[in-house]
C-alpha positions in Angstrom: 219.0 153.1 100.7 218.9 155.6 103.8 217.2 155.1 107.1 214.6 157.0 106.5 213.9 155.9 102.8 213.9 152.4 105.0 211.5 153.5 107.9 209.1 154.6 104.7 208.4 150.9 103.6 206.2 150.8 105.9 202.8 151.9 105.6 202.9 154.3 108.0 206.7 154.9 107.4 206.3 158.7 106.3 207.1 160.7 109.3 210.1 158.2 110.9 213.8 158.9 110.3 214.4 155.5 111.7 214.1 152.1 110.9 211.9 150.1 113.6 214.5 148.2 116.0 214.1 144.2 114.4 213.4 142.8 118.3 210.2 145.3 118.4 209.4 144.6 114.8 208.7 140.2 116.0 207.6 142.1 119.2 204.5 143.8 118.1 203.9 141.9 115.0 200.7 140.3 115.4 200.3 138.0 111.6 201.7 135.7 113.7 198.3 134.7 114.8 195.9 137.4 113.6 196.8 135.4 109.7 193.6 133.2 110.8 191.8 136.5 109.9 192.3 136.3 105.9 189.6 135.4 104.7 187.4 137.8 107.0 189.5 140.7 106.1 188.9 140.2 102.6 185.6 139.8 102.4 185.3 143.2 104.3 188.0 144.4 101.8 186.0 143.6 98.9 182.7 145.2 100.4 184.0 148.4 101.2 185.6 148.5 97.8 182.2 148.4 96.4 180.9 150.7 98.4 183.9 152.7 97.8 182.7 152.5 93.9 179.2 153.6 94.7 179.9 156.7 96.4 182.0 157.5 93.1 185.7 157.4 95.6 186.8 154.6 93.1 185.4 153.0 89.5 184.0 150.2 88.2 187.1 149.7 87.2 189.4 150.7 89.8 186.9 149.0 91.9 186.8 145.5 89.8 190.8 145.3 89.5 190.9 145.8 93.5 188.2 142.4 93.8 190.1 140.2 91.4 193.2 141.3 92.7 192.4 140.3 96.2 190.9 136.6 95.0 193.6 136.5 93.4 196.0 137.1 96.8 192.9 134.8 98.9 193.9 131.6 96.2 197.2 131.9 97.3 197.0 132.0 100.4 194.9 128.5 100.1 197.1 127.1 98.2 199.8 127.7 100.5 201.7 130.2 98.6 201.6 133.7 100.2 204.5 133.8 102.2 203.8 135.6 105.6 206.1 138.7 106.8 206.3 140.1 110.1 208.1 143.6 109.3 204.5 144.3 107.7 203.4 143.3 111.5 199.6 142.0 110.8 197.3 140.5 108.0 195.7 143.6 107.8 198.8 144.7 105.8 200.2 141.7 104.7 197.4 141.5 102.5 197.4 145.0 101.4 201.1 144.9 100.3 200.1 141.5 98.5 197.6 143.5 96.6 199.7 146.4 95.3 202.0 143.9 94.4 199.7 142.4 92.2 197.9 145.2 90.4 199.9 148.4 91.0 199.3 151.9 92.3 195.4 150.8 92.6 195.9 148.0 95.1 197.3 151.5 97.6 193.4 153.1 97.2 191.7 150.2 99.4 192.6 151.7 102.5 190.6 154.8 101.6 188.1 155.8 103.8 189.4 153.4 106.3 191.9 152.3 109.0 192.8 148.7 110.2 190.8 149.8 113.4 187.8 149.7 112.5 188.7 147.2 110.0 190.7 144.5 112.8 187.2 145.1 114.5 185.3 144.2 111.7 186.9 141.2 110.7 187.3 139.6 114.6 183.1 140.1 114.8 183.1 138.7 110.9 185.4 135.6 112.0 183.4 135.4 115.8 180.1 135.0 113.6 180.9 132.0 111.4 182.2 131.0 114.9 179.2 131.2 116.8 177.5 129.3 114.1 179.5 126.9 113.9 179.2 126.4 117.9 175.9 126.8 117.3 175.6 123.3 115.5 177.7 121.9 117.5 176.1 122.5 120.0 172.3 121.1 118.7 174.2 118.5 117.8 175.4 117.6 121.4 171.8 118.7 122.4 170.4 116.3 120.4 172.3 113.0 121.5 171.8 114.2 125.0 168.0 114.0 124.2 168.5 110.6 122.0 170.4 109.1 125.4 168.2 110.5 127.7 164.7 108.2 126.5 166.9 105.1 125.7 167.2 105.6 129.6 163.9 106.9 130.6 163.1 104.0 132.7 166.4 103.5 134.1 166.9 103.7 137.7 169.9 105.1 140.0 170.2 107.3 142.5 170.3 110.8 142.8 172.3 112.8 145.2 173.1 115.1 146.9 176.6 116.5 148.3 177.4 113.1 146.7 175.4 111.5 149.3 172.6 108.9 148.0 169.5 111.4 148.2 166.2 109.8 146.1 166.1 107.8 143.3 165.7 109.2 140.0 166.4 108.0 136.4 169.7 108.1 134.2 167.5 110.2 131.8 166.0 112.5 134.0 169.2 113.0 135.3 170.6 113.4 131.3 168.1 115.8 130.6 169.7 118.1 133.5 172.6 118.0 131.7 170.5 119.2 128.2 168.2 122.0 130.7 172.6 123.6 131.2 173.1 123.7 127.3 169.3 124.6 126.5 170.7 128.1 128.6 174.4 128.0 126.8 172.4 127.5 123.4 169.9 131.0 124.5 173.8 132.6 125.6 175.1 131.8 122.4 172.5 133.9 119.8 172.1 136.3 122.5 175.4 137.2 122.2 175.5 136.7 118.4 173.2 139.9 117.9 175.7 142.0 119.5 178.7 140.7 117.3 176.8 141.7 114.3 177.5 145.1 114.6 179.3 146.8 112.3 182.2 149.2 113.1 183.4 149.9 109.6 183.2 153.7 108.6 184.7 154.3 111.8 188.3 154.5 110.2 190.7 155.6 113.5 188.3 156.8 116.0 186.3 160.2 114.2 185.2 158.6 111.2 186.4 160.0 107.6 185.7 163.1 105.4 184.8 161.1 102.0 181.3 160.6 101.7 180.3 156.6 102.6 177.7 154.5 102.7 178.0 152.6 105.8 174.6 150.7 105.2 175.6 149.7 101.8 179.0 147.7 103.4 176.8 146.7 106.2 173.9 145.1 103.7 176.9 143.3 102.0 179.0 141.7 104.4 175.2 140.5 106.7 175.7 142.7 109.7 172.0 143.8 111.1 173.4 147.3 111.3 176.9 149.9 111.6 177.2 150.7 114.9 176.7 154.2 116.3 179.4 155.9 117.5 183.0 155.9 116.1 185.0 155.8 119.1 183.2 153.4 120.4 183.7 151.4 117.8 187.3 150.9 117.4 187.3 150.4 120.6 185.2 147.9 121.7 185.6 144.1 123.1 182.6 143.5 125.3 181.7 141.2 122.5 184.8 139.1 123.0 184.2 139.3 126.0 180.7 138.2 125.6 181.8 135.1 123.8 183.8 133.9 126.8 181.8 134.8 129.2 179.6 132.3 127.1 182.4 129.9 126.9 183.3 130.0 130.4 180.2 129.2 131.5 179.7 126.6 128.8 182.8 125.1 129.7 181.8 124.8 133.5 179.0 122.9 132.4 181.0 120.4 129.8 183.6 119.9 133.4 180.2 119.5 135.9 179.1 116.3 132.9 183.3 115.1 132.9 183.1 115.1 136.5 180.1 112.4 136.7 181.6 110.5 133.8 184.9 110.2 135.3 183.5 109.2 138.9 180.4 107.2 136.9 183.2 104.7 135.0 185.5 104.7 138.1 185.5 100.6 139.7 183.5 102.3 142.5 180.6 103.3 140.7 180.8 101.6 137.2 177.7 102.8 136.3 178.0 103.9 132.7 180.9 102.5 129.8 182.9 104.5 128.1 183.6 103.2 124.6 187.6 102.5 124.2 187.7 105.2 121.2 187.2 107.4 124.2 189.5 105.9 126.9 193.2 105.4 126.8 195.4 102.8 128.9 198.1 103.1 131.2 201.7 102.7 130.1 202.1 100.5 133.5 198.9 99.1 134.6 197.6 96.9 131.9 193.5 96.8 133.7 193.7 100.7 133.5 191.1 102.3 131.2 190.8 105.8 131.4 188.2 108.4 130.8 190.9 110.8 129.2 187.9 112.5 127.5 186.3 114.0 129.6 189.4 114.5 132.2 190.8 116.9 128.9 187.7 118.7 129.0 187.6 119.3 132.3 191.0 120.0 132.5 190.6 122.6 129.8 187.8 124.6 130.9 190.4 126.2 133.1 192.3 127.9 130.2 188.8 129.0 129.2 188.4 130.8 132.1 191.3 132.5 132.4 190.8 133.6 128.8 187.5 134.9 130.0 189.5 137.1 133.1 192.7 138.3 130.2 190.0 140.1 127.7 188.6 141.5 131.3 191.7 142.9 132.7 193.3 143.9 129.1 190.2 146.5 128.7 189.2 147.7 132.3 191.7 150.7 132.3 191.6 151.8 128.4 191.0 155.0 127.4 188.9 156.1 124.5 189.6 154.7 121.5 191.8 152.5 120.3 195.3 151.1 122.1 197.7 149.2 121.0 197.0 146.3 123.5 194.4 145.4 122.0 196.1 143.4 119.6 196.0 141.1 123.0 192.1 140.3 122.1 193.0 137.7 119.8 194.9 135.1 121.3 192.7 134.4 124.4 189.6 135.0 121.8 191.4 132.5 119.2 192.3 129.4 122.0 188.7 130.1 123.6 186.8 129.3 120.4 189.1 126.6 119.4 189.2 124.7 122.5 185.5 125.2 123.1 184.5 123.9 119.3 187.1 120.7 120.1 185.3 120.3 123.5 181.7 119.7 122.1 182.9 118.0 119.2 184.2 115.3 121.5 181.1 115.7 123.4 178.8 115.6 120.9 180.4 111.6 119.7 180.6 110.7 122.9 177.1 111.3 124.3 175.5 108.5 122.2 178.1 106.2 122.4 177.6 105.7 126.2 176.5 102.4 127.6 174.6 102.6 131.1 174.9 99.7 133.2 171.1 99.5 134.9 172.0 96.7 136.9 174.3 98.3 139.5 172.7 101.6 138.9 170.2 100.0 140.3 172.2 98.2 143.1 173.4 101.7 143.8 169.6 103.2 143.9 168.5 101.1 146.6 171.5 101.9 149.5 171.3 104.1 151.1 167.6 104.5 151.9 166.5 106.4 149.2 163.0 105.6 149.4 162.9 107.3 153.7 161.4 110.6 151.6 158.8 108.8 150.1 158.1 106.9 153.6 157.7 110.8 155.3 155.0 111.4 152.7 153.1 108.6 152.8 152.8 109.8 156.4 151.9 112.8 156.0 149.6 112.0 153.5 147.9 109.5 156.4 147.5 112.6 158.4 150.8 112.4 160.1 152.1 116.8 160.8 155.8 116.5 158.4 157.7 117.0 161.1 156.5 114.5 163.1 156.5 112.3 160.0 160.3 113.0 159.7 161.6 112.1 163.0 159.4 108.3 163.0 161.5 107.9 159.2 164.3 109.1 161.0 163.9 106.3 163.7 163.1 103.6 161.5 166.5 104.6 159.3 168.4 104.1 162.5 166.5 100.9 163.2 167.4 100.0 159.5 171.3 100.8 159.4 171.7 98.4 162.8 169.8 95.8 160.9 171.6 96.1 157.8 168.6 96.4 155.8 166.6 98.7 153.5 163.5 100.2 154.3 161.9 98.8 151.8 163.9 94.8 153.5 161.9 95.3 156.2 158.2 93.4 156.8 155.0 95.4 157.4 155.0 95.0 161.6 158.8 95.8 162.0 157.3 99.4 160.1 154.6 99.4 162.5 156.7 99.9 165.9 157.2 103.6 164.3 153.7 104.5 163.7 150.6 101.9 163.8 149.3 104.4 160.8 152.0 102.4 158.2 149.8 99.7 156.4 150.4 97.1 153.8 150.5 99.2 150.7 153.5 101.2 152.1 155.4 99.1 150.0 153.9 100.6 146.8 156.3 103.9 147.7 159.3 101.9 149.0 160.3 100.7 145.5 162.5 102.2 143.5 160.0 102.0 141.0 157.2 103.7 143.2 159.5 106.8 144.1 160.4 107.5 140.5 156.9 106.7 139.4 155.1 108.7 141.9 156.8 112.0 141.1 154.3 112.4 137.4 154.1 115.8 136.9 155.9 118.5 134.7 159.2 118.2 135.4 159.6 114.8 137.4 161.0 111.8 137.1 158.4 109.4 135.9 159.5 107.4 133.1 156.7 109.2 131.1 157.9 112.6 131.9 160.7 111.9 131.2 159.7 111.0 127.7 157.4 113.8 127.8 160.8 116.2 128.3 162.2 114.8 125.1 159.2 115.1 123.1 159.5 118.8 124.0 163.0 119.3 123.9 163.1 118.0 121.0 160.2 120.5 119.0 162.0 123.2 120.5 165.9 122.6 119.1 
């Protein structure tokens, strides 16, 4: 066989006079990672063949032969008997070559009116749309678990922090609902992203459309897209939807990382606020007492790789002229790994969160430290007619006295507190207790247990 004939074995080899260098062949091949698109590639090809028959480009017999052949190829792949070839470069050409082997020359007609450029853009959108739906369900499962735990711990008092210093008493349930709100925004971003994913580029061909009488609305309907894309140049070169998904993922992982940081702190001996079940932890090879919160730590660590994938895709696209460029082959591995990482982290969290056990006594003891009801005392004075800035100074002096004496405000006597302001009466202890402090913030978004339960009820209805 001549070199010219060898190069012609490639689907694009007609104009080449020598075979592809062996290293270049391996270097440029994507089949090692894009074969996960096989299902979506075959789904798109079935819809494309169906449309071509509708407009008369294929006969009904050719359509049926192609569809049956594609189904057989899919069965081979799922049975593990399909041999992927690097020389065929990618998932698309591997499937088309096997189809042609099975059904003969009719298989070569499948690619009429399309290019690998619009084919791969369609495959990725179909793939990402399905994965978004899976991720959305895992996200809902995590949200539901958070709501259940928040309701269970609606009255469990813990310290609220700013600057990681004790600030004011809150409840564990209220704190968990703050996590929930982050996930609500994540879920909204994901669904908004899905709208832009669900636009069909098939029919744009290489970059300029096709001269065949295709009907893109048929294909879009068969594949469940909201609409065909408007511009053929943009259709094959757009990867905004992948970047947008990775942006969603980076924010979601940032939130999970923040949750993880708190879980790691709370499980430490210094805090001892919660207990994670053994099945979500590991031990030390040298220190027998250790119980390490590996799941939260690993989720926190994986956030960096997802953030990196977002930067990778942004950098990939920043200098590309229209339309398609080989650079875009590099979009898949960051996207695939982002999808896998997000799904794994969400599953771990959705399984773990409902199993968290609060150590309510330890939380309460911590909430009593650090003069957490000082702001409540200031508010009490203001309600008695003291200007806020004066109240702030009064309470500051009372706290300084408490620091010197080693006592919390709630542990002082009325007479001791009256040293700082004569408007203070016996009723001051209604606000200096942890329960009084938490209950006093009885408004929408506040810490009162009944507000926590009402927020859970609203969230469940929305979810």
